[in-house]
VMD Tcl script that draws the C-alpha trace (Angstrom):
set ca {
  {37.83 26.50 -24.80}
  {38.58 24.40 -21.65}
  {35.73 25.78 -19.94}
  {33.17 24.90 -22.99}
  {34.77 21.73 -23.12}
  {34.16 21.36 -19.36}
  {30.48 22.88 -19.35}
  {29.64 20.22 -22.21}
  {30.83 17.21 -20.59}
  {28.83 18.10 -17.75}
  {26.03 18.62 -19.88}
  {26.37 14.95 -21.21}
  {26.91 13.50 -17.72}
  {23.98 14.71 -16.81}
  {21.80 13.90 -19.40}
  {23.12 10.47 -19.24}
  {22.88 9.89 -15.80}
  {19.52 8.14 -14.40}
  {18.76 7.44 -11.13}
  {17.41 4.37 -10.21}
  {15.41 3.67 -7.39}
  {14.39 -0.01 -8.14}
  {10.66 1.31 -7.67}
  {8.25 0.22 -10.45}
  {5.61 2.81 -11.01}
  {2.76 0.18 -11.63}
  {3.17 -1.84 -9.11}
  {3.00 1.25 -6.79}
  {-0.04 2.38 -8.85}
  {-1.61 -0.83 -8.39}
  {-0.86 -0.80 -4.37}
  {-2.54 2.62 -3.54}
  {-5.64 1.40 -5.13}
  {-5.98 -1.98 -3.73}
  {-9.29 -2.80 -2.00}
  {-8.60 -4.93 0.61}
  {-12.36 -5.22 1.60}
  {-13.38 -6.57 -1.83}
  {-10.48 -9.00 -1.65}
  {-12.06 -10.61 1.76}
  {-15.15 -10.84 0.71}
  {-13.60 -12.79 -2.16}
  {-11.95 -15.29 -0.64}
  {-14.84 -15.79 1.88}
  {-13.12 -14.62 5.33}
  {-16.05 -12.05 5.96}
  {-19.22 -11.02 4.15}
  {-19.80 -6.89 3.79}
  {-18.34 -4.22 4.75}
  {-16.69 -3.67 7.99}
  {-18.22 -2.58 11.05}
  {-15.74 -1.10 12.86}
  {-12.75 0.69 11.96}
  {-9.57 2.03 13.60}
  {-6.79 4.78 12.01}
  {-3.86 4.44 14.07}
  {-1.13 7.14 12.01}
  {-1.08 5.31 8.90}
  {-2.45 1.87 9.82}
  {-6.13 1.35 9.04}
  {-7.35 -1.27 11.41}
  {-10.85 -3.01 10.16}
  {-13.11 -5.07 11.96}
  {-15.53 -7.16 10.93}
  {-19.12 -8.18 13.58}
  {-18.72 -11.74 13.99}
  {-22.33 -13.27 13.57}
  {-21.98 -16.42 16.22}
  {-20.87 -14.85 19.40}
  {-20.69 -10.89 18.61}
  {-17.32 -10.78 18.68}
  {-15.06 -8.85 16.13}
  {-12.13 -10.44 13.87}
  {-9.43 -7.35 13.18}
  {-7.62 -7.02 10.13}
  {-5.08 -4.89 8.42}
  {-4.78 -5.09 5.01}
  {-5.28 -8.92 4.48}
  {-3.61 -9.71 7.44}
  {-5.95 -10.91 10.66}
  {-4.18 -8.69 14.02}
  {-6.63 -9.74 16.44}
  {-9.97 -11.70 17.44}
  {-11.94 -9.79 20.36}
  {-15.21 -11.33 22.10}
}
mol new
graphics top color blue
foreach p $ca { graphics top sphere $p radius 0.5 }
foreach p [lrange $ca 0 end-1] q [lrange $ca 1 end] { graphics top cylinder $p $q radius 0.2 }
display resetview
């Protein structure tokens, strides 16, 4: 009888316990499908698609050619990470 009660209690604990890692699944979904290129164009930071892309591990760095001096402005996400001439 004690074995049955112990098993029943373990089942109740297992069913009621929930691991909460504090991640919002909706927010993660939006992050996966976030389009930084469109967002940069809407903000007026650049025009057109990136002319160059560098991928280093998980980092994606987009380069846009500057029309006035032939240099590049480099973005990672929505952050400027460099400017070259």
